VEXTORTI-831710 format. One record per atom (N, C-alpha, C): x, y, z; residue in three letters. Coordinates in steps of 0.001 Angstrom, whole numbers, plus 500000, padded with zeros to 6 digits. Layout:
<pts>
XYZALA ...
</pts>
This chain:
<pts>
878771713289678654UNK 877274712819678858UNK 877137711362678205UNK 877555711305677032UNK 877389710000676414UNK 877983709131677030UNK 879221709169677177UNK 880224708096677974UNK 879625707613679138UNK 879075708270680041UNK 878404708139681064UNK 877109707112680873UNK 876459707447680046UNK 875229706561679449UNK 875844705256679128UNK 876748705405678232UNK 877314704204677678UNK 877912703025678663UNK 878514703879679659UNK 879142702931680887UNK 877845702429681555UNK 876769703313681989UNK 875699702878682705UNK 875042701513681988UNK 874948701732680700UNK 874306700336679691UNK 875115699300679831UNK 876509699560679819UNK 877453698329679617UNK 877263697674680945UNK 877573698380682138UNK 877366698051683578UNK 876294697266683881UNK 875241697679683369UNK 873653696925683764UNK 873771695724682949UNK 874077695616681543UNK 874351694363680934UNK 875116693336681580UNK 876560693813681780UNK 877436692819682531UNK 876986692223683753UNK 876628693181684652UNK 876092692691685930UNK 874773691818685856UNK 874056692174684824UNK 872764691268684751UNK 873078689950684421UNK 874014690023683380UNK 874455688607682884UNK 874973687838684070UNK 875959688401684730UNK 876555687842686065UNK 875618687217686859UNK 874548687975687124UNK 873293687657687992UNK 872815686300687454UNK 872517686134686025UNK 871925685072685738UNK 873029683931685806UNK 874411684178685217UNK 875238682960685417UNK 875256682649686889UNK 875195683491687843UNK 875385682975689277UNK 874131682142689759UNK 873049682427688907UNK 871596681792689352UNK 871637680569688729UNK 872187680164687566UNK 872091679104686732UNK 873211677923687150UNK 874574678392687637UNK 875539677814688080UNK 875216676675689203UNK 875200675403688971UNK 874907674691690030UNK 875516674618691554UNK 876860674832691574UNK 877436674998692780UNK 877401676423693560UNK 876870677266692734UNK 876404678447693197UNK 875289679020693574UNK 874403678209693391UNK 873001678285693497UNK 872417676848694194UNK 871938677025695676UNK 871222675990696077UNK 869795675960696136UNK 869363675066694990UNK 867977674844694992UNK 867299674086696063UNK 866213674555696705UNK 865722673823697833UNK 864354673522697436UNK 863779674027696475UNK 862382673561696238UNK 862483673066694631UNK 861558672233694181UNK 861741671973692981UNK 860840672801691800UNK 859845673549692614UNK 859099674661691922UNK 860079675915691606UNK 860985675975692016UNK 861945677424692092UNK 862086677579693425UNK 862699678814693697UNK 863183679020695218UNK 864535678661695513UNK 865646679469695480UNK 866866678993695896UNK 867666679963696599UNK 868558679481697229UNK 869655680375698008UNK 870753680770696999UNK 870796681797696303UNK 872150681748695238UNK 872569683311695724UNK 873722683573694787UNK 874189684973694825UNK 873790685875693752UNK 872554685464693092UNK 872325686134691894UNK 871757687578692119UNK 871227687901693317UNK 870999689236693696UNK 872090690110694086UNK 873233689577694213UNK 874308690408694595UNK 874534691427693358UNK 874716691036692041UNK 875102691956691065UNK 873785693074690942UNK 872848692600691120UNK 871677693714691127UNK 871761694523692247UNK 872142694293693374UNK 872442695221694609UNK 873715695854694268UNK 874610695361693608UNK 875855696313693318UNK 875634697484692159UNK 874755697059691077UNK 874380697790690227UNK 873307699169690960UNK 872620698548691884UNK 871619699528692619UNK 872491700760693255UNK 873433699917694023UNK 874447701066694822UNK 875374701845694124UNK 875745701526692789UNK 876560702206692157UNK 875845703172691096UNK 874611702818690875UNK 873899703801689861UNK 872515704208690265UNK 872116703761691419UNK 870800704374692174UNK 869712703528691834UNK 868635703964691906UNK 867316703390691662UNK 867149702992690007UNK 867366703841689114UNK 867152703493687654UNK 868154702062687285UNK 869098702126687907UNK 870249701078687355UNK 869548699917688052UNK 869377699946689434UNK 868886698585690044UNK 867771698233689530UNK 866860698876689232UNK 865515698639688702UNK 865773697934687368UNK 866440698420686384UNK 866590698095685170UNK 867369696584685140UNK 868328696566685864UNK 869124695250686030UNK 868234694073686516UNK 867491694494687555UNK 866601693408688242UNK 865369693184687286UNK 864859694011686600UNK 863904693732685333UNK 864593692665684245UNK 865736693108683841UNK 866594692290682881UNK 866769690955683121UNK 867186690890684610UNK 867303689462685310UNK 865992688603685056UNK 864802689328685481UNK 863698688451685356UNK 863189687843683969UNK 863534688958683079UNK 863292688617681698UNK 864207687513681091UNK 865402687626681338UNK 866200686626681122UNK 866106685196681646UNK 865523685167682775UNK 865369684019683365UNK 864120683402682581UNK 863102684026682301UNK 862383683245681202UNK 862566683053679940UNK 863520684152679167UNK 864037683798678149UNK 865080682546677941UNK 865716682296679005UNK 866662681291678957UNK 866098679987679218UNK 864848679802679821UNK 864030678659680084UNK 864318678281681526UNK 864971679154682461UNK 865225678820683680UNK 863872679049684742UNK 863128680072684287UNK 861905680179684837UNK 860828679129685107UNK 860220678859686327UNK 859381677862686302UNK 858035678665686551UNK 857271678397685447UNK 855938679202685400UNK 854890678359684888UNK 853854678179686093UNK 852514677359685735UNK 851303678351685624UNK 851510679611685870UNK 850438680455685514UNK 850792681838685030UNK 850182682489684342UNK 850719683806683995UNK 850876684884684852UNK 849962684926685633UNK 850140685956687009UNK 851105685349687866UNK 851521684070688205UNK 852546683864688935UNK 853757684034688125UNK 853787683878686764UNK 855145683908686147UNK 855499685442686005UNK 854538686281686015UNK 855049687818685987UNK 855326688275687363UNK 854709687854688412UNK 855094688159689718UNK 856427687600690112UNK 856732686349689745UNK 858018685550690211UNK 859230685962689306UNK 858905686536688342UNK 860134687012687575UNK 860372688493687272UNK 859635689031686288UNK 859962690551685997UNK 859688691263687329UNK 858671691181688105UNK 858170691875689176UNK 858976691747690469UNK 859309690544690701UNK 860129689958692030UNK 861502690541691760UNK 862202690432690647UNK 863548690767690413UNK 863619692207690182UNK 862690692919689587UNK 862520694303689329UNK 862827695192690629UNK 861829694538691814UNK 861969695491693136UNK 863108695449693801UNK 863977694442693471UNK 865379694327694087UNK 865998695933693988UNK 865923696448692898UNK 866522697507692506UNK 866052698561693386UNK 865040698533694178UNK 864585699723695136UNK 865579699891696035UNK 866631699111696407UNK 867822699237697071UNK 868544700757696540UNK 868556700913695431UNK 869127702010694917UNK 868625703352695568UNK 867492703304696092UNK 867176704560696959UNK 868138704827698057UNK 868882703886698527UNK 869974704071699611UNK 871168704233698803UNK 871281704484697682UNK 872746704574697331UNK 873398705803697661UNK 872556707051697487UNK 873517708186697814UNK 874013708361699302UNK 873204707694700246UNK 873500707508701626UNK 874579706629701876UNK 874659705597701233UNK 875683704368701326UNK 876972705122700749UNK 876903705701699599UNK 878169706250698824UNK 878717707539699939UNK 877848708412700544UNK 878451709161701390UNK 878781708527702613UNK 878275707702703312UNK 879021706962704375UNK 880251706438704042UNK 880322705809702805UNK 881575705112702567UNK 882687706120702345UNK 882536707155701576UNK 883214708599701413UNK 883802708988703103UNK 882997709117703678UNK 883232709457705062UNK 883920708421706136UNK 884067707319705660UNK 884613706069706161UNK 883810705723707446UNK 882441706160707338UNK 881415705523708490UNK 880945704157708210UNK 881731703295708525UNK 881369701659708201UNK 880249701398708835UNK 879807701821710101UNK 878531701465710552UNK 877111702141710049UNK 877501703111709578UNK 876344703764708660UNK 876282703316707340UNK 877437702964706768UNK 877322702265705414UNK 876682700867705490UNK 877009700206706329UNK 876619698865706470UNK 875101698946706776UNK 874582699970707648UNK 873318700054707923UNK 872467700405706599UNK 873028701338705736UNK 872472701730704482UNK 872219700352703679UNK 873270699741703387UNK 873354698262702634UNK 872259697386703274UNK 872246697232704481UNK 871460696364705092UNK 869860696892704797UNK 869779698162704832UNK 868181698640704786UNK 867653698573703403UNK 868761698844702638UNK 868354698788700978UNK 868110697206700504UNK 868939696291701104UNK 868788694691700682UNK 867476694171701487UNK 867285694834702719UNK 866104694259703412UNK 864778694849702650UNK 864870695978702085UNK 863706696587701290UNK 863599695757700180UNK 864714695555699421UNK 864531694889697983UNK 864025693500698296UNK 864574692733699156UNK 864204691499699405UNK 862793691197699939UNK 862236692254700820UNK 861051692170701461UNK 860017692438700121UNK 860122693252699265UNK 859474693442698074UNK 859407692298697156UNK 860548691673697041UNK 860716690293696299UNK 859829689384696991UNK 859983689191698184UNK 859118688404698811UNK 857473688575698663UNK 857111689669698880UNK 855650689949698558UNK 855374689510697164UNK 856194689732696264UNK 855904689453695054UNK 855683687689694847UNK 856495687140695507UNK 856622685563695566UNK 855566685180696337UNK 855320685858697440UNK 854114685520698467UNK 852920685524697564UNK 852671686532696778UNK 851339686636696114UNK 851311685635695049UNK 852305685386694287UNK 852414684434693199UNK 852247683297693893UNK 852718682748694958UNK 852441681590695609UNK 850953681308695847UNK 850189682152696429UNK 848893682166696724UNK 848124681942695441UNK 848476682770694499UNK 847757682408693209UNK 848051681184692593UNK 849087680691692550UNK 849689679396692095UNK 849201678160692881UNK 849520678188694060UNK 849316676886694781UNK 847937676762695306UNK 847229677675695564UNK 846211677525695800UNK 845269676339694771UNK 845500676281693735UNK 845006675162692968UNK 845511673806693232UNK 846787673639693806UNK 847314672625693979UNK 847649671945695534UNK 847298672754696500UNK 847149672443697748UNK 845907672231698414UNK 845536670996698724UNK 844193670716699378UNK 844493670781700799UNK 843600671169701640UNK 843522670997703099UNK 844498671837703690UNK 845264672677703241UNK 846519673393703783UNK 846130674822703754UNK 846621675507704756UNK 846265677008704590UNK 847407677669703513UNK 846753678169702475UNK 847688678577701466UNK 848368679684701851UNK 847941680599702530UNK 848782681841703049UNK 849939681322703770UNK 849743680338704699UNK 850784679929705653UNK 852007679119704687UNK 851302678439703779UNK 852344677590702848UNK 853034678542702004UNK 852555679544701364UNK 853420680580700588UNK 854343681265701564UNK 853809681681702772UNK 854611682405703865UNK 856131681589704065UNK 855719680167704441UNK 856808679320704971UNK 857657678996703501UNK 857101678648702518UNK 857880678335701328UNK 858841679483700955UNK 858354680647701028UNK 859251681819700107UNK 860263682163701339UNK 859877682274702610UNK 860773682677703581UNK 861730681648703893UNK 861850680521703571UNK 862761679524703600UNK 863995679739702795UNK 863942680404701724UNK 865065680666700850UNK 865258682194700804UNK 864244682995701276UNK 864822684372701061UNK 865183684895702322UNK 864967684404703578UNK 865688685099704740UNK 867066684577704612UNK 867539683329704498UNK 868972683071704373UNK 869777683984703348UNK 868887684442702148UNK 869496684951700904UNK 869680686551701405UNK 868841686944702414UNK 869049688510702861UNK 870564688493703455UNK 870555687337704568UNK 871889687555705314UNK 872989687535704181UNK 873061686502703450UNK 874142686358702429UNK 874399687633701580UNK 873388688169701126UNK 873494689524700552UNK 874078690673701180UNK 873607690888702364UNK 874034691931703240UNK 875565691594703388UNK 875945690464703791UNK 877203690275704263UNK 878143690349703043UNK 877935689864701818UNK 878702689925700421UNK 878866691313699983UNK 877744692021700113UNK 877734693361699323UNK 878390694327700209UNK 878116694134701467UNK 879019695067702497UNK 880433694905702619UNK 880740693531702405UNK 882018693388702350UNK 882780693567701148UNK 882229693355699968UNK 882806693722698625UNK 882970695249698594UNK 881863696253698943UNK 882039697649698890UNK 883017698185699994UNK 883197697522701293UNK 884094697832702318UNK 885482697468701803UNK 885774696518701178UNK 887032695946700853UNK 887621696918699637UNK 886616697170698778UNK 886778697786697383UNK 885960699088697157UNK 886060700213698100UNK 885187701415697998UNK 884860701899696422UNK 885931701587695523UNK 885862702291694153UNK 884634701408693417UNK 884391700260693952UNK 883125699718693367UNK 881893700521693447UNK 881682701112694420UNK 880426701885694617UNK 880353703312694118UNK 881313703734693603UNK 881588705213692994UNK 881620705073691480UNK 880791705900690837UNK 880736705789689555UNK 881232707255688946UNK 881126707401687885UNK 881806708752687502UNK 880582709428686885UNK 879371709555687584UNK 878096710180687240UNK 878111711675687044UNK 
</pts>
């Protein structure tokens, strides 16, 4: 029992650190907006933890990534509510993909690739949709004071969609490919 918990904590720490490295490495993260928002591979380790360890692992890893971004100075915070929504909340909710972990693991064990990719797609879609909602609300809270004469709701929608939609496709492709090529990545000794 203790070794499982230790393995869990070690994997969460390693994958969270990897997520931060992927986020801050210039050639692995395509910053498209000066106030934040990038197409990066940083969510992939969070989804790996979510599919390996389920909801608890995914939520913890996402939360820690959000906190590490603030602690490392890479966070772009202009308002306390915006900061909370854009970092701890937005990255924690990625871990919701862990709800699909049992179904994805079963599909992989049964060699049902179509169902497996479907479960990965649903989990990543749910996680990124919830992240989008957090960023969208943060954008409305923050940009409302900066944008004159423009619909703030539309601005936040376009701004956040511009990097999260491409990120969704990248994450589904990479996570599905990794688990499909290395099924042992998704199975833990729980």
